[in-house]
C-alpha positions, 0 to 999 in steps of 0.5 A: 356559136351564138344562142339567141334568147328565144331558143334558150328555153327550148335548149334547156328543156332538151338537156338530159336530166342525168347526164353521163360522164362522157357528156360532162367530160365533153366527149359526147354531145348532151343532146344526141349522145354522139361522140364529138371526135373531130367536132368542136364541143360547144359549151352550154354552161355553167362555164366554158370549161365545165357543165354540158356540151353540145354539137353544132348540128344539134344546136342548129336544129333546136334554134331553127325549131325555136325560131319557127315556134317564135315566128308562129307565135308572133303571127298568131299574136299579130292576127289576134291583135288585128282581130281585137283591133277590128272588134274594138274599133266598132265598140269604141266608135259606137260608145264615142258616138253615144257620148257625143250625142248626149254631150251635144244634147247637154250643150243644147239643153243649156242653150234652150234654158238660157233663152227667155222665150222658153217656158220654164216647164219646158226647160224642166222637161228637157233636163229630165229627158237629158238626165234619162239619156245620160243614165242610159249610157253604158259603162265604159268599155275596156280596150284590149291589151293591144289597144291599151292607150285607147282608154285615155281617149275614152276618159277624155270624152267622158270628161267632156261629157261630164263638164257639159252635163254640169254646165247644163244643170247649172243653167237649168237650176238658175233658170228654175230657181229664179222662175220660182222666186219671180212667180211667188212675188206679189203684184207689187214686188217688195224686192224691187224696193230693196234692189232700187229697181228703175220705174219701168221694172217688170218685177222679174229678176235674175242673178244679175239683180239679186245678191244676198251677200256671203252670209244669207245662205247660213241664215236660211239653212238655220231656219230649216234646222241645219246649223252651218258655221259661216267662215271668218270674214276675208278680203273681197276678191277683186271681181266682187270688189269691182262689182260692189263699186270698189275701184282698187284692191290692196296688194295684200289681198293678192295671192302673190304681191309684186310677182310681176316686178320680182319674178323677171329678175329671178328668171333672168338670173337663171337665163330665162327672158320673160319676153320669150313667151314660148320658153316662159310657158314651157318653164311654167308647165314644168313648174306646175307639174313639179309643184302639183304632182312630183313633190309632196305626197308623190315622194312617199308614193315613189319610195314605197314598195309598190311605188313607180320606178324612176323610169315610170316617174320620168315618163309620166312627168313628160306626159303631164308636162305636155298636158300642163303646157296645153292647159296653160295655153288654153287658160289664156283665152278660155279662163283658168277653169281649163286647168282642172282638166289637167287635175283630172288626169294628174290625179286619176288613180286608175289611169295607167301611166305613160311609157307603157307602164302598168303602174296606177295610183290605186296600187298605193292607196295609203297615200292617194287621198293626200296626193289627190288633194295636193294636186287639186290645191296646187292647181287651184292656187294657179287658177286663183292667181290667173283670176286675180292677177292675170295669166302672165303672173301665174306663168311667172310664179310657176316658172320661178318654181321650175328654175329653182326646183327642176332646172334640168327637167324636160321642157327647161332650157337646160334639158339639151345640155343634160341630154348631151352629157348623157350621150357623151357618157353613153358613147363610152360605156359598155351597153351590154346590159342595156334593154333590147329595145334601146335604139341607136345613139342618134335615134336615142338622142333625138327621142330624149330631146323631143319625146323621152316618154316614147322610149318606154319606162324600161329604157328610161330606168336604165338611162336613169341609173347612177352610172349615167347620171354621174 
């Protein structure tokens, strides 16, 4: 007789503390103490020949009771989840509406501050009122366990609000700073001579007219008693050189000279045609995740006692691959700054990982600071390549990294072959020790090819076992 897992605890609780000799000898049922006579004893362990034995009616009765209790518990859990979800939906939408209102106010503040016809005093008051609205926002609500992934949406909206606030503060700060400078100028401003202004200049200037150079800020600070050592002189960035009238920038000032000539040869060797932009962007996303997130400090975090399992690493890397892919596509039109949205997620120490994992980086604080800096440095470098050499050059750089370090990862052209090999081995193996949630082989193959993180970290751990990898 098959004993389902949900009934085992109830059966164990019904076993006698001190069994009789007849019960141990398979003469009497250990549950009802009735003689078996012509009935077949059903072994309960520890082996089929020794231990305790039960009759079929007793086991059937206990299994039925356990099933009723399980179904009642599931119903209660479902009702609780529905109640929590209903309450959470109201809290979430109210909080998101508050975030969205302040975000729109921040964008409007930036717009008002940029208008020349808005009086500076009004600009200052608008910023003060915006800061008050931002300060009055409530703390981020915690979603119930049944809506665990909702927290990601809240963090995304909070991140958008923070970006809008930074943008508004920058516009207002620039407007007010130049207002003070212009208001303090005499009727015949001395600044105009230094700036070689035209004859009809109004004597009012903004950031497009004034450039103090790279060292003036250190001199100004010294006047106030604060000594900061200026950095060593370095080659001018291409944008600054162009602004100062330079027409050419030497290759040695570029982050990766000759990348557009050399990288296509390397990628072609590994079977990637650089004219196939979909494949190139996908490989670049894999390379960005591996370089910025997977290698370096993450190796130590993974190996630590409190570190994530192989399945959790697998699921999180797939989730970050999608985010990196989206960020790289957006960077083509919106500029490299959008890559730092990827940084915010990849280095969030409080964010639960994908694959229904409960792991968060805050659990291993010893290595987190170095890890966060590593992510920021690597993504900053990619953003710098986009600024100085263009989006295509940055794709080539990270794609080359992917074909060398992560050629068989999800998102690479070689991933379908990896999945096919795993499925062949899986079809021949005994799957008795597989997680209960493991789907049938056809569904499993589709999930591995399209969204392996949706399988969950437990299944990915099992699939990452040496038996299936070899």
